[in-house]
N, C-alpha and C positions, 0 to 999 in steps of 0.2 A: 351394501351398506347403510345406500343415500335409500332414501324414498320419494315419492312424486312428491311431498311437500317442499323439497329443498327446490325445484325448479321454481315455484310459484311464489317461498316465504319472501316477504318483505327483505329479508338482508339479503337477499340474492347474492347481489352483487359483491360484497365481502365473503359470502361463502366459493366462492364460487372459485374468486382467487384464490383465496386461502386454501382450497383443494387441490387448484393445479397447481401453485409453486411448491408445497410439501411431497406431491409426484415428482414435478422436477429436481426437486433435493434428494429423494430416493431414488432417482432415478441415475445421479451422477457420484454421490456418496451416502453408497448403503449400510443402513446401521443393523450389528448384527451384536449376537451377545443379551447383556440384560438392559434396559429399559426403565427409567421412569417418568410416567409425567404428574405433574406434577399443575396441581390445581386439575385432575381431569376429567372433571364432572362426568359426564356418559361416557367416556374416553372413547369421541367421535371416530376421531382418526389412526382407534389401534390396529384393525385391519389394511393399513397401507403398510403397517410395516410388519411386513412378513415374515423379514430375514432376521431376527429380536429372537430373541430364547425364551426371555421372559418380560412378561409387560407386563408394569406393577403402575395403579393408580394411588395417588394423595389426594381428599381433598376436604373438606367441612360434610358434617352429616347431613346439613341442609341446602347440598351443591345445587349451580343450577341447569335442569335438562333442558336436552337439547332436540328438541321431535320433530327434525331434518333426518337425523342417520339413528341404527338400530340403537340403542341403549346396553350399559354395561355397569352396573352400581362399582365404584371406586372398594378399591385391595386393602387401602388402609385408610383411616381419617387422620386427621389433627387433630394432634394431644389436645387435654383441657387450657394448658397456659403459650399454644401458641401465639394469641394474640398478643402476649406478654414480651416474648422469648423471638417470636422470629424463625425461630433455628426449629428445623429436618430435622424428623427423629429416625435418622441413618448417621451411623459412624463416615469421617472420611472417607470417601475414594470404595463407596461401596456399589454404583455403576459405573457400567460403561458408554453409557447414553442419558442426559436429561433432557424433555421436551416440555414445555409449557404454550400450550394457544391461548391469544384475547383473555391472560391473566392479570397481566404484570401492571396494567389501569386500575386491578380493582385492590393492588395492594396497599399498605399505610407507608410500607416504605420499600419500594422495587428494588433501592441498591441492595438489600440488604439481600430479596428473595433471592437478584443475581446470584451473590456471593455465597451464599448456604448452593444454589446450584455448583455455582461452582468444585465448593468445597467436597458435595459427594459425587461426583463425576471422579475416574479414575484420570491420570492426566495420558494424552491425547484424547481420553473422549471427547466425543459432539453433545454440543447443545443447540435446543433448534425451539428459539422464541418466536411469536407474532407479538406485535401491539398497535393499538391504534394510533394514528395520528388525526383526520377530522371524521370524528363522529358525537355524534349528541350524547349525554347524560345516561347512562344504561343504569340497573339493577342495584340503583339506590338505597340507602346510600351508600353502599359502596363503589363508587366512583370516583379516583382521586387523579389523576395523573391524564396526559396525551404523549408522545414521545416524536420528538423529531429523530432519524436516523441516526445523526451526531451527539445526542444526547448517551444512545442505543451502544456507538461504538467506545464513546468518552468509558462508560461501565464496565464494560468487556474489560478493555484494556487496563482500567485499571486491577481488573481483577486477575489481568498475566493471560487472559486469550486471543490467540489469534482471528480476527474475521476472513472466516472464509467466504462465505457469499453475503450480503445482504439487496432483498427483494423488495421494493418499491412495487406497493401494492395498488392499480385503481387510480387517476388521474382527476383534474379538474370535472370531468363528466360527470364520473363516475359520484366523487366526492357532492357534488351538487344533488345527483339525484337521490343519493343513498340520506340526504340529510331532508329532503323533501317525502320522502317516506317517512321519514323518523319524524318528521312536524303532522304525518297526516296521521298516523299511527295515534300523536299524542291527541290531535284533535278529537278521534273516532271516540276516543274515553271520555269525551267534556257530557255528552246525552246523545239519548234513541237518536236524534235528528242528524248529529255527525259524524255517530256508525253508520246507517244508510246511506248517506253521500257517501262516507270512503268508501265503502263495498264498491258504488255505482263508477268511481273513478279510477280505485283501484287497479285495472284492467291498464289503464294509461300510463302507469306509475311504474308497470311490471314494467310492457311493452319498451319505454323508455329507458330501463332498470340494463336489458337485453341493448338497447341501441349503443348504452355508452360503455359497455364493451366493445364494441370498431371507435368510437370515437373517441376513446381514449387510446387507443391506437394510433390514430390523424392525429390526432394534436394534442398531444404528449407535453408534459411539462413535469418538469424536477423537482419542482418545490412545494405542489402540489400532490399530495397520498390520500388515498385512505386508510394504507397499512402497511408496516415491513412485519417483514420476518427475516432472520437473520442467525445465521451456522454458526458456528465459532467451536472453535479446538480449545481445550485446556492445555496448557502450554506446560 
């Protein structure tokens, strides 16, 4: 599933935490029957969901590619009027499970997105969503929100869902190095001199990315996080 680019990727830290926590969730709450992946992209985590009988992904035709995982195209594309209605093209209670990874911040109405996810999942179905708290602007101009854990909890409770797990991903040092790497990437695009300079110093940033995985454990902050992963059940 993972290729060598994963271990050298500028966004290694957030990818590492997300992969680790998805594996944790699946080890404790195995998803079964059918599953919908909203904003699936290349469906990078599909192979982790080994117990589901059907894995369907929906996204836009110009979906974001992820070059650190084996690629697979979406099964369904959003209808042409989706950006006006924000309504998923499925009848209520269509799926046993729904997931959405790193999509919520790109949706113009994230509460509506979660509401639609809750609508199409069956009663007692599992919903797994990840969203950033500290991260630079990306995939412009379609980047609208950042989320505290309290915001995510409030939205799910509004739609009558039980919060089963909420995983904080990263802490002060991972947030610091990730923002630094994003800053380096931004400046590498300014001109050829900055580009070659960024290549020369990138190994240091990569080393610090790995080091922060240890530093996050030693100096854990409960108020500073890169990302959150939340598992909820529709009641």
